[in-house]
N, C-alpha and C positions, 0 to 999 in steps of 0.2 A: 242386274236386270238386263234382259235381252230384248232388243227391239228389231224387228225385221224391216226390210225395205218397204213393204206395203204399209206398215204402221207409220213409218217416217213420211212417206209420200202423201199420206192422208192428213197430215198436220196442216194447219193454216200456213200458207206460204206468203212470201213477200218478194218483191223485186228490188234490187239495188244496183246502181252503177258503181263499179269499182275498178281500180287499176291494180294489177299484180306486177311485181317487179322482182326479178332474180337478184340475189344478194351480190352477184358478181357482174352486174350490168355495167358495161363500159359506155362512154359517150358514143352515140351513133349506132349502138347495137340494137338488135330487134328482140331483146329479151325482156320486154315489158309490153303490156297491152291492157286496154280497157274494154270491158264488156258489161252487158246487163245480165246480172245473175239472178236466178230465182232459187229460193231455198227456204228452209225452215229455221226458225230462231233456235240457236244452240241454247240460249238461256231457258227458253220454254221447255225444251227437251230435258235439260238437266233438272229443272224444277219438277217436271212430270215424273222423272225417275227417282226423285227424292234425294238429290245431291245435298250433302250436309255442308253448309257454308262454314260451320264452325271448325270442321276438320280438314276441309279441302284447301289445298294450296295451288296445285296445278291440275289441268285437264290434259290427259294424254290421248293422242290420236295415233292409231296404227293402220298403215296401209297394207293392202294385200301383197305388195312387193317387199314387205318387211321393214320399210321405212317407218320411223316413228319420230314424233316430236311433241312438244307440249306448249301450252300457253297458260299464263296465270289464271286461276279460277276467277279472279276479279275482272279480268279482260273477257273471259268466256261469258260472263254474265252481263256484258254490255249489249245493247239492243242491235248494234250493227254487225254482230258476228252471226254468220249463218252457215248451215250445211247446204251447199248448193247442189242442185240436180239438173238445172237448165242453164244454158249459156246463150245469150242472144235469142231467146225464144225456142231454142232447139235442145234436144236431149244432150246432156253434157258429153262432149266428144271424149273418146278413150284417152287421148293424150292430155286432156285437161282434168281427168280424174273420175270418169264414169265408173260407177253409178252415182257416187257422191263424194264431194270434197269439202274441206274446210275453207271458209273465206273470212279472213280477218283483215279488214281495211287498215292500212298503215303499217302492216308487218310484211317483211320480205317473204318471198315465195317459200323459203325453207320452212316457214311456220304454217303455211297453208297446205296441209297434208292432203294428198290425193288418194283415191281408191280406198277410202276408209272402210275398214271391216271391224274396228273396235274403238270404243271411246271409254276411257276410265277416268274417274276422279281420283287424284293421287294426293296423299297427305303431306308429301315433301316436295323438294325442288327436283323435278324429274329432268334428267339430261337425255335428250334425244340422240339421234344418229350423229349429227354434226358437232354437238357440244363437246364431247370428249376429244375431238380433233381440233379444238381451238376456236370454233365458230361461235358467234354470239348466241346467248340464250334469250336475250331480250328481243332481238329481231325487228326493232322499230326502224322504219325507214327514216333516215336522218333528214331533218329540215335544214335547208341551207339558205343563206342570205346572199344577196347580190346588190351591187350598186345600181341605181336606176339612172339612166342618162335621159334627160328631158328630150333630147333631139331624136330619140328612137322610141318614145312612148306613144306616138301617134300612129295611126294606120299608114301603111306604105304610100298610099295615094296623097297624103297631106303631111309632109314632114317639114314644111317651111317654117312653122313656128310652134313652140310647145304650147299645149293647152293650159288654161288656168288651173286645171285639176292635176296637171303633171307634178310629180314630186320635185323638190329642189335637188340640185346636185348635192350628193353626199348623203341623202336620205337612203334608207334601206327598205327593202320589201322582203317578205318571207313567202316562200312557196312550199306547200306541203302536199306530197302525194297522198291521195286517199283512195 
């Protein structure tokens, strides 16, 4: 089934704030950023097109530049996955995928295909551009743990004593990019 830009842009849309991160981001690098994205639900589009959950394993996205990748069908059917066409209230900039890009919170940028011209439901495990070169097919941004020091958990202006709510030395906290 083929859907044009006009059809997609007239679907109900939603806004979400999400951070994108390149898979090769180094500490202190500027290869990640947060924006408010507006787009349509990929789940709703797939349902409208009659995607068969019984035979679908992956959803494949192809960009006009020839780049392609996939996400599992089960992930594509989650409510936070959108096809974005606005970024921070403005038309999606060309370098961020105009006219439409995939936005999958929690997955590295390689999975958030830009300049989409084709979306296909695939019955097998699809390997995109980077997977045959040894890069992850999963693409999940890794959650990391860090030790919390009570002497630095308070705002800069008041570090004289830890608050009662501060964790004890040795406790851990998790941070997850979304």
